[in-house]
N, C-alpha and C positions, 0 to 999 in steps of 0.2 A: 475391435477391428481397426487397423492402422490405415494411413492415407494411401489411396491409389496414386500411381505416378501422375504428376502434373496437377494434383488437386489444389495445391497452394502455389501455383506458378507466379502470380502477381506478387504474392507475399515474398516469395523467394527472390524476385527481382528487387523488391524494396530492401530486403536484407543485404543483397549483394551490392546495391548502390551505397548503402551505409558503410560497408566494408571497404569499398574502393575509396571512399572519401575520408577514411581514417577515423571513423567514430568508434571502432572496436576492432578486435582481431577475431572475435567469434560472437555469433548471435544465434538465438534459437527461439522458435515459436512452437507452442503446442495449442491445439484447438480441439474442442469437442462440439460436434454438431450432428444431429440425427443419428445418435448412437455410434458415430464414427469418431475415432481419434486421429487427427491430422497433425503432421509434424513437418517443420522445415528448419534447416540449420545451415550456416555458412561459416567459413573461416577455419581457424586452427582445428584439427580433428578433435572432436569430442564424442562421447558415447552417444549412440543413436536411440537410447531409451528402450531398446528391445533386447539386444544381445548383452549389453553391459548396463550397469547401474547408471542412472542419469546424473548429470552434474548437479551439485548442490550450490545454489546461489545464496549470497548474503541477502536476506529478505528485507532487512531494515524495517521501514514502516509498512511494508506489505504484509507484515505479521500482525498489524493492529486490528484487522477484522477478527482475529482470534480473541483478543482482549474484549472487543465489543460484544462478541457472541457469548463469551464467558459471563460478562456482566448481565446480559439479557437472560441467560439461564438462571443466574442467581436471583434476579428480579422475579422470575417466574416461580422460583422456590420460596419466595417471600423473605429471602436473606438480605435483599437490597431493595431500595427504591431509587428511581432516577432523580427524585427530589430530595434525597438525603443530603444534608449539609456535609461538606467535606471535613469540617472540623469534628463531626461526630464519627467519621470513618477513619480519619488520620488525626489523632490528638495533637493539638498544637498548630494545625494548619491555619486556623482562623485568625491568627495574629496579623497585625499591620494591615487592617482594612479588608481582610479576606473572609470575614465571618459569614457572608452571604453567598459564597461560592458553593454551588451544588454539584453533585455527580454529573448531571446532565450538561452543565457548563464545561466541564473537563472533556467530556466525550465530543462536544461540538466546538471545541477550541474557542469558547467565549468566556473564559474564566476572568479575563481582565488583564492578562499578561500580554505585553507586546514582545519583549525579548524573552526567549525561553530561559527560565531561571536555572535549568539544569546544565546549560551549555558549558559554563566555566568550571563545572565540577565533574565532568565525565572522567572516568578512570578511577574515581574514588570508590570506596565501598558503598554498597546500596544504601545503608542507613544514613550515611553522610550526605548523599545526594538528596534523599527525601527530606532530611533536615534543612538543607540549603534551600529547597523549594518552599518549605514552611517559613523560612526566614525572609523570603522575597516579598516585595511590595508590588501592588498592582500599578499599572501605568497611570500616571497622573491624568485625571479627567476620564478614566475608563471605569465602567461599572460592569459587573457580571451580567452576561446575556446581551449586552448592548453593542459590543464590538467583537470582531472575529480576527484571530491571528493564529496561524498554524503553529503548533508546538511539537516539533519532531521528537524531543526527548522527554520533556516534563510529563507529557501525556503517558508515556510508557511507564515511568516510575510511579506516578500517582495511581493510575489504574492498577498496575501490578501490585502496589502496596495494599490497595483496598482489597483486591482479590485474596491476597495472602492473609490479611488481617481477618477477613470474614470467614475464610475456610480453615485457616491454620495449616495450609499445605504450601510447599514450595511452588513457585510459579510454573516451572516446567512440568512438574508432576500433575498440578491441577489442570493445566491445559491438555495434557496427555489424556487424563481421565475424562474430562468433560467433552473434548472436541476431537483431538487428533486420532484417538483410537476409534470412537464411534464413526467418524467420517472416513476411516481407513487412510489417514494421511501418514503412512509409515515412513515417508522420506522427508518429514518435517520435524525440526527440533527447536525448542526454545530453551537453550542451554543443554548441550550434550554432556554425557559423562565422559571421563577420560577414555574409557574403553570404546565408547561410541565414536569418539573423535578418531581414535587410532584406526578403527575399521573403515572410516570414511574420509580420511585425510586426503587421499588422492582424488577424491571427487569434488573437492572444493574449487569453485570458480574464484580466481584471484583477480581483483579489479586492477586495471592498469590506467596509466595516464594516456590520453588520446593525442591525436595530432594537434588538436586545438587548445587543450588545457590539461593541466596536471590534476591529479586526484584532489589535491588540496584546493585548487581553484574551483573545481566542480562542486564541492560541498560547502564552499565559503558562504553562499547565501544563507545557509542554515546556522552559521556562527557556532561551529562545533566546539570551539575552545581548545586549549592546549592539551587536555587529557584524552583527546580522540586518538584511538590506537593507530599506529603506523601500519601494522600488519593485521588486517581484519580476518585473515585465515588462520591465525595462530591458535594453538590449543587453549591458551589463556582466554582469548576472546570468545571462542566458540563454546567454551564450557561455562561461561558466565550467563547472566540473565539480562544483560543490557539490551537497549534498543537495537544495537548493531550485532548482537550475538546469534540471532535466529538464522537458521539455515534450512533450505528446502528445495525441492525439485519443482520445475514448472508444471509437471503432471499433477503434483499435489495441489498447486494453486488452482489448476483447472478443475480438479475434482471438488475442491471446496466451493468454487463459484458455480459449478454445475448443480450441486446440491442446493445451494441457496437460491439459485434462479428457478428451481423446479419445486413448486409447492408440494407436490406429492412426494418427491424424493426426500425433501427436508422434513415433512410431517412424520416420516417413519423414524426419524432420528431425534428431532427436537420439537418442543411445542410450537405451534403455528405462530403464536403471538411473539415468541422470541425472535423468530426469523423476521417477522414484519417490523419489529422495533429496530433491528439492525439495519435493514435496507431502506426504510422509509425516510423521506426528506424531513428531518426535524429542524434543520437550519436552512432557511430559504432566502435567496436574494441578497446576501451580505457579501461585501467585498472582503476578501481575506487580505489582511495588511502585510503578510509576508510575500505573497505572490502578486498582489495588486489586481487580481481578477475575482469575479464572482464565482463561487462554487458552492452548490448545495451539498450538505453532508447528512448522513444518517448516524446512528450510534455505532460507528465502526467502519464506515465506508464513505467514499466520495461518489456522489450521484452524477450522472450525465447532466451537464449544465449548459449545453449548446444554446438553449433558448436565450441566454444572456449575451451572446456574441461568440464569435469563432474562437477567441482565446480562452473561453470558458469550456470549450469542448474537451472531453476527457478520453473517449474511447473510439475515436475515428468518426468521420462525418456521416456514417450510415447507422450508427448505434441508436437504438430506441431511447426515448427519454426515461424509460424504466431501468436502464443499465446502471450498474453500480460496480465498484471495485476499489483498488488502492494501488498507489505507486510506492515503490521502496527504493530509496537511495539513488534515484535517477539511473537505476540499472535493471530493475525488475518492475513489472506492472501486470496485474491480472484483473479480469472483470467477468461479469456475467450479464447476459442480456435475456431476460425472461420472454420478451416478445419474439425475438429472432431465434431463440433456442440455442444461443451460442455462449460458450465459456472459453476464454482464451487467456494465455499468459505469454509474455515476451521477456526475454532476459538477454543481457549482453555483458561483456567483461570490461567495457569502457564506460566509466561513470561520467556523464556529461552534466553541465549546468542546466538550470531550469528551462530556458528557452530552446536550447539545442535538443534537450531530451524531449520536449513537447513536439518539436518538428519530426524527429525520427519515430516517435511512438505513434503519432497520428498517421504518418505515411503507412506504417505497418498495419495498424488496426483497420484503416480504410481499405487496404488491399485485401485483408482477410474477408471482409464482407463482400467485396467484389468477386473474389474467388468462389465464394459460396452462393453467389447469386442473390445476395440479401440487400442490395442497394435500396435505400428508402423504405426499409421494412417498417411496417406498423406505425407506431407513434413517432418514429424517428423523422417522418416526413414533415410534420408540422414544425418541429423544432428546427430542422434543417432550413426550411423555407423562411422562418423568422430570422435566423442568423444571416441568411443570404440577403434579406432586405436591409439589415443593419450595415453590412460590410461585404464587399466582394471577397469570396473565399479564394485564397491562393493555395493551390496544391502544394503541400510541403515539399521543398526541394532540399538537395544535399549540399548546396552552396552554404558556406558558413554564415549563419544568420546572426552571429554575434551573441553576446551573453548578457546584454542589458536586461534589467528587470522589466517585465511588461507593465504598461501603464493603463 
């Protein structure tokens, strides 16, 4: 069932405000709640998700939950353990002080790398990038499990390499078999075939520079290196298996999070313990050295972390503390809230830097809860009140907040 007229009126206003202020030329939201699918979109005409195929967004790191879920399924089969040493899974990785790095450290971004070792090698063949990571050294004074720093690219290549080594299958085929087909995510790809790309080329959302910054400036905090592709919608990129090659619809993001947020729905598809491992808080209270804020994470998702302060908020100020999801490329983010029974995804064509993207995302997700009458739902109340005691929450505005890194 699709949204009745006016069901996402506040959300639509938040999207329109961002459009007026030049943060994108198109934006879209898909929400699932109480067996209804609700939609809102603004800007340059795009397909409505009913009469025409939905747009396909570059998922970037929003595809990482697929890798985390694949690992969880292989752990349940006995093919992997979270405590496996990476050197046993990727021969040669343990050189230069990395012998004690375990699979769990990679999944939680606590391997001991501060700068992503894959960044300066993007665009090279997959084996060359994996070898470059194996040649890298840990940050001076860092030890596995003791410090946290988000790795946008190395995570993808290391976990992808492990999955392929263990199963002997190409990454895209493995994810299709284990997750995409069982979850009925027919509009998500991790590496298209040329024929799939040809059929879907007109659906690709092409990222643009915004009023405030170029695409290059928006992704600069991730240090993507010179090999980062200029045209992210090209056949060469979409048919690869790189971090930036995944494509998918917002409805598929919502479908995935709706299943993971519902124990009964997920139990029909995957072992209960696999779901729990992915969404549980395995890393707690650590400051991420890339973003400068505290964020709890699971084996594949970022957990709502509002209890550490407003800048640690992930999914709007009314999301419950049990909420989980993932951001992708500062242009796509999806999440599920088991307490409120909400799954939502938000996508735009203007890639913004970390702080601008945080402001616009929080405004939209906060509006979704208010449209659905879910303010201060369940366990969200306690975390919200703690954050309010620490600092006065300022409703995100569309005045340019600047792009300095949060402290």
